[in-house]
C-alpha positions in Angstrom: 8.3 19.4 27.2 7.8 16.4 29.4 7.2 12.7 28.7 4.7 10.2 30.0 5.8 6.6 30.3 3.1 4.1 29.1 3.2 0.3 29.3 4.6 -1.5 26.3 2.4 -1.2 23.2 2.4 -0.9 19.4 2.2 2.8 18.6 4.0 2.9 15.3 1.7 5.3 13.5 0.6 6.1 10.8 0.4 2.6 9.4 -0.6 1.3 6.0 -4.2 0.0 5.9 -4.9 -2.6 3.3 -7.6 -5.1 2.3 -6.3 -8.6 2.1 -8.2 -11.0 -0.2 -8.0 -14.7 0.1 -9.7 -18.0 -0.8 -10.6 -18.8 -4.4 -12.4 -17.0 -7.2 -15.2 -19.5 -7.5 -15.2 -20.9 -4.0 -15.0 -19.5 -0.5 -13.4 -16.1 -0.6 -13.1 -13.2 1.8 -11.6 -9.8 2.5 -9.9 -8.9 5.8 -8.6 -5.4 6.7 -5.0 -5.3 8.1 -2.8 -2.6 9.3 0.0 -4.9 10.5 1.7 -5.3 7.2 4.8 -4.0 5.4 8.0 -4.8 3.5 10.6 -7.1 5.0 13.0 -7.7 2.0 13.7 -6.4 -1.4 15.3 -9.4 -3.3 13.4 -11.6 -3.2 10.5 -9.3 -2.6 8.9 -10.3 0.7 6.1 -8.9 2.9 3.9 -10.0 5.8 0.6 -9.7 7.4 -0.2 -10.4 11.1 -3.6 -11.8 12.0 -5.2 -13.1 15.1 -5.9 -16.9 14.8 -9.6 -16.4 15.6 -10.1 -14.3 12.5 -12.2 -16.0 9.8 -9.6 -15.4 7.1 -6.8 -17.0 9.3 -7.6 -20.6 8.4 -8.4 -19.7 4.8 -4.9 -18.3 4.3 -3.2 -21.0 6.4 -4.7 -23.8 4.3 -4.3 -22.1 0.9 -0.9 -20.6 1.5 -1.9 -17.5 -0.5 -3.3 -14.0 -0.1 -3.4 -10.7 -2.0 -2.6 -7.3 -0.4 -4.9 -4.7 -2.1 -3.8 -1.1 -1.5 -6.5 1.2 -0.2 -7.6 4.6 -1.6 -9.9 7.4 -0.4 -12.7 5.8 -2.6 -12.2 2.5 -0.9 -11.9 3.6 2.7 -15.5 2.8 3.6 -15.2 -0.7 2.2 -11.9 -1.1 4.0 -13.5 -0.2 7.3 -16.5 -2.5 6.6 -14.2 -5.4 5.9 -12.4 -4.8 9.2 -15.5 -4.8 11.4 -17.7 -7.5 9.7 -16.8 -11.2 9.6 -16.7 -13.1 6.4 -18.5 -15.9 8.2 -21.6 -13.8 8.3 -21.5 -11.7 5.1 -20.2 -11.7 1.6 -18.0 -8.6 1.7 -17.4 -8.5 -2.0 -21.1 -8.3 -2.6 -21.9 -6.0 0.3 -19.3 -3.4 -0.8 -19.8 -3.8 -4.5 -16.2 -5.0 -5.0 -15.1 -7.1 -7.9 -13.3 -10.4 -7.3 -11.0 -10.7 -10.3 -8.5 -13.4 -11.2 -4.9 -13.1 -9.9 -2.1 -13.6 -12.4 -0.2 -16.2 -10.3 -2.6 -17.3 -7.5 -5.9 -18.9 -6.9 -6.8 -16.1 -4.5 -8.8 -13.2 -6.1 -7.6 -9.6 -6.4 -9.9 -6.7 -5.6 -10.2 -5.1 -9.1 -11.1 -1.6 -7.8 -7.8 -1.4 -5.9 -5.0 0.3 -7.9 -2.3 -2.1 -6.7 -2.7 -5.8 -6.0 0.3 -7.6 -4.4 0.1 -11.4 -4.9 1.7 -13.3 -2.1 2.8 -16.9 -1.4 3.1 -17.8 2.3 6.6 -19.0 3.2 6.3 -19.3 6.9 3.7 -18.8 9.7 5.3 -17.4 12.9 3.3 -17.5 16.1 4.0 -14.3 18.0 1.3 -14.3 20.7 -1.9 -12.4 20.1 -1.1 -12.4 16.3 0.6 -14.9 13.9 2.8 -13.5 11.2 2.3 -14.8 7.7 5.7 -14.2 6.1 5.3 -14.3 2.3 7.1 -13.9 -1.0 5.6 -11.5 -3.6 5.1 -13.4 -6.8 3.4 -10.7 -8.9 2.0 -7.2 -8.7 -1.1 -6.0 -10.7 -1.2 -2.3 -11.3 -4.1 -0.3 -12.8 -3.1 1.4 -16.0 -5.1 4.6 -15.4 -2.3 5.9 -13.1 0.4 5.7 -15.7 1.4 8.8 -17.7 2.5 8.9 -21.4 6.1 8.1 -20.5 5.1 5.0 -18.6 5.7 6.4 -15.1 3.3 5.2 -12.4 1.7 7.9 -10.3 0.3 6.0 -7.3 -0.3 9.2 -5.3 -3.0 10.2 -7.8 -5.1 7.4 -6.5 -5.5 9.2 -3.2 -4.0 6.6 -0.9 -4.9 6.5 2.8 -3.3 5.5 6.1 -4.4 4.5 9.5 -3.4 6.2 12.7 -4.6 5.3 16.2 -8.0 4.1 15.2 -8.6 6.7 12.5 -8.2 6.8 8.7 -6.4 9.7 7.0 -5.9 10.8 3.4 -2.3 11.7 2.6 -1.7 15.4 2.4 1.0 17.9 1.4 4.2 16.6 -0.2 7.1 17.6 2.0 10.0 16.3 -0.1 11.3 13.3 -2.0 13.8 10.6 -1.0 17.2 12.1 -0.5 16.1 15.7 -0.6 17.9 16.5 2.6 21.3 16.1 1.1 20.5 16.9 -2.5 22.5 19.8 -3.9 20.5 22.9 -4.8 20.5 23.9 -8.5 22.6 27.0 -9.2 20.8 30.2 -9.1 20.2 32.0 -12.4 22.8 34.7 -12.8 22.7 37.6 -15.2 24.6 36.9 -18.4 27.9 38.6 -18.9 28.3 40.4 -22.2 31.7 40.8 -23.8 32.9 44.0 -25.4 32.2 42.4 -28.7 28.6 41.9 -27.8 28.4 45.4 -26.5 29.8 46.9 -29.7 27.3 44.9 -31.7 24.6 46.4 -29.5 25.8 49.9 -30.1 25.8 49.5 -33.9 22.1 48.5 -34.0 
């Protein structure tokens, strides 16, 4: 196997693809699609999105200091793509994609009700990086659709058919290959035939 050397670039794929809602429920609101997002800290819970300053949502988020990361599913992938190629300056993306702008629990920015997970974020810092500016944010609340909980209260996000983004294409997640820590987890002992004592054998003979 040989290797080609390319110029520096961002090829960390697959990446999460999310719809970021911003603005206010009864005022100007918009949805922007983002793949540059992820977790940066556990306690306090912190995340980020990186946007180009020329994007319509950039100033909305900068002025409000709020946004919501709405996780995307197979059912929502067309809406997700639409919100990435159309500008909120020209169209109402909520209306065009039949998405419901619903109230957040802690923010003025709306959530996308059809998304199974809505991550409410408060901007802590805006970091200019070049082509993109990073909005570093603290997670203040998470809204989760109850249809993906089982009777024990466990949340099964994978049943929502989440998707990812890889080099310009969207993909549904496929076969489960393992769970966290499976590479070092001890295998359960194999079932061995039961040993019978002479006492058990004698009982068997008397029957």
